[in-house]
C-alpha positions as CSV (number, residue, x, y, z in Angstrom):
1,M,9.0,21.7,-42.4
2,G,8.2,25.7,-40.9
3,R,7.9,24.6,-37.2
4,K,10.9,22.6,-37.5
5,M,12.9,25.1,-38.8
6,W,11.7,27.9,-36.8
7,L,12.3,25.5,-33.4
8,W,16.4,25.4,-35.2
9,L,16.5,28.4,-35.5
10,L,15.4,28.8,-31.3
11,F,17.8,26.2,-31.0
12,L,20.9,28.5,-33.0
13,M,20.1,31.6,-31.4
14,T,20.2,30.0,-28.0
15,I,23.7,28.7,-28.1
16,T,24.7,32.0,-29.4
17,G,23.6,34.1,-26.4
18,L,24.9,31.2,-24.6
19,A,28.4,31.4,-26.0
20,G,27.8,35.8,-26.3
21,C,27.7,35.5,-22.7
22,G,30.6,32.9,-22.1
23,G,32.6,35.8,-24.5
24,K,31.6,38.8,-22.0
25,K,32.7,37.2,-18.7
26,Q,36.2,36.0,-20.4
27,E,36.7,39.7,-20.9
28,K,36.7,41.1,-17.6
29,T,40.0,41.4,-16.4
30,P,41.0,38.2,-14.5
31,E,43.2,40.3,-11.5
32,E,40.3,41.5,-10.6
33,P,39.0,40.1,-7.1
34,Q,35.3,39.0,-6.3
35,E,33.6,40.6,-4.0
36,G,34.2,39.1,-1.0
37,T,37.9,38.2,-2.2
38,Y,40.7,40.0,-0.8
39,K,44.4,39.5,-1.1
40,I,47.0,39.1,2.8
41,Y,49.9,40.2,2.4
42,Y,52.5,38.1,4.0
43,L,56.4,37.7,3.4
44,N,58.0,34.9,2.0
45,S,60.0,32.4,4.0
46,S,63.1,34.2,3.9
47,M,61.2,37.7,4.6
48,T,62.9,39.7,1.7
49,R,59.2,40.0,-0.7
50,L,55.8,40.4,0.0
51,A,54.0,37.0,-0.3
52,P,49.6,37.7,-0.8
53,Q,47.3,35.2,-0.1
54,E,44.0,34.9,-1.2
55,Y,41.3,35.4,1.3
56,E,37.4,34.5,1.1
57,T,34.9,36.5,3.4
58,D,31.2,37.2,3.8
59,T,31.7,40.3,6.2
60,R,30.2,43.2,4.4
61,D,30.1,45.8,6.9
62,Q,33.5,48.2,7.1
63,E,34.3,48.4,10.6
64,A,34.0,44.5,11.5
65,L,35.7,43.5,8.1
66,V,38.8,46.1,9.3
67,V,38.7,44.2,12.6
68,E,38.9,41.0,9.8
69,L,41.5,41.1,7.7
70,M,44.3,42.6,10.6
71,D,43.6,39.3,12.5
72,Q,44.4,37.8,9.2
73,F,47.6,40.1,8.7
74,L,48.5,39.3,12.2
75,N,48.5,35.3,11.8
76,V,49.4,33.5,8.7
77,P,47.5,30.0,8.2
78,N,49.0,26.9,9.5
79,D,49.0,25.3,6.1
80,V,50.8,28.8,4.5
81,D,54.7,28.6,3.9
82,S,54.8,32.7,4.5
83,Q,55.5,35.0,7.5
84,V,53.9,37.4,9.3
85,A,55.3,41.1,7.9
86,L,54.7,42.9,11.1
87,S,57.2,41.8,13.9
88,D,56.1,39.0,17.2
89,K,57.3,41.5,19.3
90,V,55.9,44.5,18.0
91,G,52.3,45.2,19.5
92,Y,48.9,45.9,17.8
93,L,46.6,48.7,20.1
94,G,44.0,49.0,17.0
95,Y,42.5,51.6,14.8
96,R,40.4,54.4,13.7
97,Q,39.5,56.0,10.5
98,E,38.6,59.6,9.9
99,E,37.5,60.0,6.0
100,R,39.3,57.7,3.6
101,V,42.4,57.1,6.6
102,L,42.8,54.2,8.2
103,F,45.3,54.7,11.3
104,L,46.6,52.1,12.9
105,Y,47.9,52.3,16.0
106,F,51.4,50.3,17.2
107,D,53.3,50.3,19.8
108,G,56.8,51.5,20.5
109,G,58.4,47.8,19.0
110,Y,57.4,48.9,16.1
111,G,60.3,51.8,15.8
112,S,63.2,49.9,17.4
113,K,65.3,48.2,14.4
114,I,65.8,45.2,16.7
115,N,62.9,44.4,16.2
116,M,62.2,45.0,13.0
117,N,65.5,46.0,10.7
118,A,65.1,48.8,8.1
119,T,64.0,46.1,4.6
120,R,60.8,44.5,7.0
121,E,59.7,48.0,7.7
122,I,59.8,48.8,4.5
123,L,57.5,45.3,3.8
124,C,55.1,46.0,6.1
125,R,54.5,49.1,5.7
126,A,54.0,47.5,2.0
127,A,51.8,44.8,3.6
128,L,49.7,47.2,5.6
129,A,49.0,49.3,3.2
130,K,48.1,46.9,-0.1
131,T,45.3,44.6,2.7
132,M,43.6,47.7,4.2
133,T,43.3,49.4,1.3
134,Q,41.5,46.7,-0.8
135,I,38.0,47.4,1.6
136,D,35.5,49.3,-0.1
137,G,36.3,53.5,1.4
138,I,39.7,52.8,2.4
139,D,42.1,54.1,0.2
140,Y,45.2,54.9,2.5
141,I,47.0,53.7,5.8
142,S,48.6,55.9,8.3
143,I,51.1,54.4,10.9
144,Y,51.6,55.8,14.4
145,V,54.2,54.7,16.8
146,A,53.6,55.0,20.7
147,D,51.0,57.5,19.6
148,Q,53.0,59.8,17.2
149,P,53.2,59.4,14.0
150,L,55.9,56.6,12.3
151,L,59.2,58.6,11.1
152,D,61.0,57.7,8.5
153,S,65.1,56.3,9.1
154,Y,66.1,59.8,8.6
155,G,63.3,61.5,10.9
156,N,61.0,62.7,8.8
157,P,57.0,61.6,9.0
158,V,56.3,59.1,6.3
159,G,52.7,60.1,6.2
160,V,49.3,58.7,4.5
161,M,50.2,55.9,2.1
162,T,48.7,53.7,-0.2
163,D,48.9,50.5,-2.2
164,S,50.5,52.5,-5.1
165,D,53.6,54.0,-2.6
166,F,55.0,50.9,-3.5
167,I,56.0,49.5,-6.4
168,E,55.0,46.3,-8.6
169,G,56.7,46.1,-11.5
170,I,60.7,45.8,-10.5
171,S,62.4,43.0,-10.1
172,D,62.6,43.4,-6.0
173,I,59.6,45.3,-5.2
174,N,60.6,45.4,-1.5
175,S,63.7,47.5,-2.0
176,Y,61.7,50.0,-2.8
177,E,59.8,53.4,-1.7
178,K,58.8,57.0,-2.4
179,S,60.0,60.1,-1.0
180,Q,58.8,63.9,-1.3
181,L,61.3,66.2,-1.4
182,R,61.4,69.7,-1.0
183,L,64.3,71.4,-3.1
184,F,65.8,74.7,-3.8
185,F,66.6,76.1,-7.4
186,A,67.5,79.4,-8.8
187,D,64.8,82.1,-9.7
188,E,65.1,82.8,-13.4
189,T,67.4,86.4,-12.5
190,G,69.7,83.4,-10.6
191,G,69.6,85.8,-7.0
192,R,67.2,83.9,-5.2
193,L,66.5,80.4,-4.7
194,V,62.6,79.2,-5.2
195,E,61.5,75.6,-3.5
196,E,60.2,73.0,-5.4
197,S,58.5,69.5,-3.9
198,R,58.8,66.6,-5.9
199,E,57.8,62.8,-5.7
200,V,61.4,60.8,-5.9
201,V,60.9,56.4,-6.0
202,H,64.3,55.2,-5.0
203,S,66.3,52.2,-3.1
204,I,66.1,51.7,0.1
205,N,69.8,51.6,0.3
206,T,70.1,55.1,-0.7
207,S,70.4,57.8,2.1
208,L,68.3,60.7,1.4
209,E,71.0,63.2,1.5
210,R,72.7,61.3,-1.9
211,L,68.8,61.6,-3.0
212,I,68.5,64.9,-2.4
213,V,72.2,66.0,-3.9
214,E,71.6,63.8,-7.1
215,E,68.1,65.7,-7.6
216,L,69.6,68.9,-7.3
217,I,72.4,67.8,-10.4
218,K,69.4,66.2,-12.2
219,G,67.6,70.2,-12.6
220,P,64.3,71.6,-12.0
221,G,60.9,70.0,-13.5
222,T,59.1,73.0,-12.9
223,Q,59.1,75.9,-15.7
224,G,60.9,79.3,-14.3
225,H,63.1,77.5,-11.9
226,Y,66.4,77.0,-13.0
227,P,69.7,74.6,-11.8
228,T,71.8,75.3,-9.5
229,L,74.4,72.9,-10.6
230,P,75.5,71.6,-13.8
231,G,74.6,67.9,-15.0
232,D,77.9,66.4,-15.0
233,T,79.0,67.6,-11.7
234,K,80.3,64.4,-9.9
235,L,79.3,63.9,-6.7
236,L,82.0,61.5,-5.0
237,N,80.3,61.0,-1.0
238,V,78.0,61.7,1.4
239,S,77.8,61.4,5.4
240,L,76.0,62.4,8.4
241,N,77.5,62.3,11.4
242,E,76.0,64.7,14.9
243,N,74.0,66.5,12.4
244,I,76.2,67.4,10.2
245,C,76.2,66.4,6.6
246,Y,79.7,65.8,4.4
247,I,78.9,66.4,0.7
248,N,82.0,65.7,-1.2
249,F,82.4,66.6,-4.7
250,D,85.1,66.5,-7.4
251,S,86.7,69.3,-8.9
252,T,83.8,70.1,-11.7
253,F,82.3,71.0,-8.7
254,L,84.2,74.5,-9.5
255,N,83.5,74.1,-12.7
256,N,79.5,76.0,-12.2
257,T,79.3,78.5,-15.1
258,L,75.9,79.1,-14.9
259,E,73.8,82.5,-14.5
260,V,74.1,82.4,-11.1
261,K,74.9,84.1,-7.8
262,E,77.6,82.7,-6.7
263,Y,76.1,81.8,-3.3
264,I,73.1,79.8,-5.4
265,P,74.8,76.6,-5.7
266,I,75.9,76.7,-2.6
267,Y,72.4,77.6,-0.2
268,S,70.8,75.5,-3.4
269,I,72.3,72.4,-1.5
270,V,72.2,73.7,2.0
271,N,69.0,74.7,1.9
272,S,67.8,71.5,-0.1
273,L,69.5,68.9,2.7
274,S,68.5,71.3,6.0
275,E,64.5,70.1,5.2
276,I,66.0,67.0,6.5
277,S,65.1,66.7,10.4
278,T,68.7,65.3,10.8
279,V,70.6,67.9,9.3
280,S,71.6,71.0,11.3
281,K,74.7,72.1,9.0
282,V,76.4,71.3,6.2
283,Q,80.5,71.2,5.1
284,I,81.5,70.9,1.1
285,T,83.8,69.6,0.0
286,V,86.2,69.3,-3.4
287,N,88.2,65.8,-3.9
288,G,88.4,65.8,0.0
289,S,89.3,69.4,0.6
290,Q,88.0,71.8,2.0
291,E,90.8,74.7,1.6
292,V,88.9,75.7,-1.4
293,M,87.5,78.6,-2.8
294,F,84.4,78.6,-4.9
295,R,84.3,80.8,-7.4
296,D,86.8,82.6,-5.7
297,A,84.4,84.2,-3.2
298,I,83.5,81.7,-1.2
299,S,85.1,79.4,1.4
300,L,84.3,76.1,1.6
301,N,86.7,76.1,4.9
302,T,82.9,76.7,6.8
303,Q,80.1,74.8,8.0
304,F,77.2,75.9,5.9
305,E,73.9,76.7,7.9
306,R,70.4,76.9,6.5
307,N,69.1,80.8,4.7
308,L,65.7,81.0,3.4
309,E,66.7,84.5,2.8
310,I,69.2,83.7,0.3
311,G,69.2,86.6,-2.1
312,E,68.0,89.4,-0.4
313,E,70.5,91.0,1.9
314,Q,72.6,90.3,-0.8
315,E,70.9,92.2,-3.6
């Protein structure tokens, strides 16, 4: 009797132990890929969003894995209804790795809008970043075109990218990207400009020029920095022609009662916009007119240029 009871208890303990092991296994994050399983990011058939496909491999060597995943990236399996993110008119030249950055090299076709429009190019960046940063030891990618760093549509280096640079939780992930802005706000005296770096996620349909002015209107995000434009300032239009950026405000622009010198709002805009390589001058208008005096002191009938020493000679 005692022996039967012992066997029964042993049976119960075994079943409980197995159930416990099963429970622990279920607690693991289901999205966490198993070793040797990767996602290769393609585009859907209409080339409007990313379409990841699982891929399994026994390869563990990092260099061999880079070559293998890139080969998968460039060739969609026959049974998958997707498109390669990179245009077939663009040549892949190779790669090199430096610390945790993977540098990917393409020929000059990558920079052609005929080969890849702006939307597809952003999708290609996202697909490359999300595919290659899955490899252990690679946290970032950097794209080179004809031996030169990839530039965005405003002539600024795109720089290194990681998978988190491309948003996933919104209705259209493929229409957004991150930009690093260099903005100029007022210091505590209201007589000088101070620099503030800001990373902004924005629609690829929003021009960088408009984005910069909108961020200036939002105000500074760093302690000790002060606004140069009131929060109710209305921006009507932004355009760029032959390196001149045209900014058109409504009359709220003239109602600037912030405690800053009269030149501070002007050069806050001008210096911030001049950080874009395609902008050399800025023309500010109010309701389309440049025949306006700002604070009865500065005529808007001029094209302003960058002045990084603003505040010194005016003292």
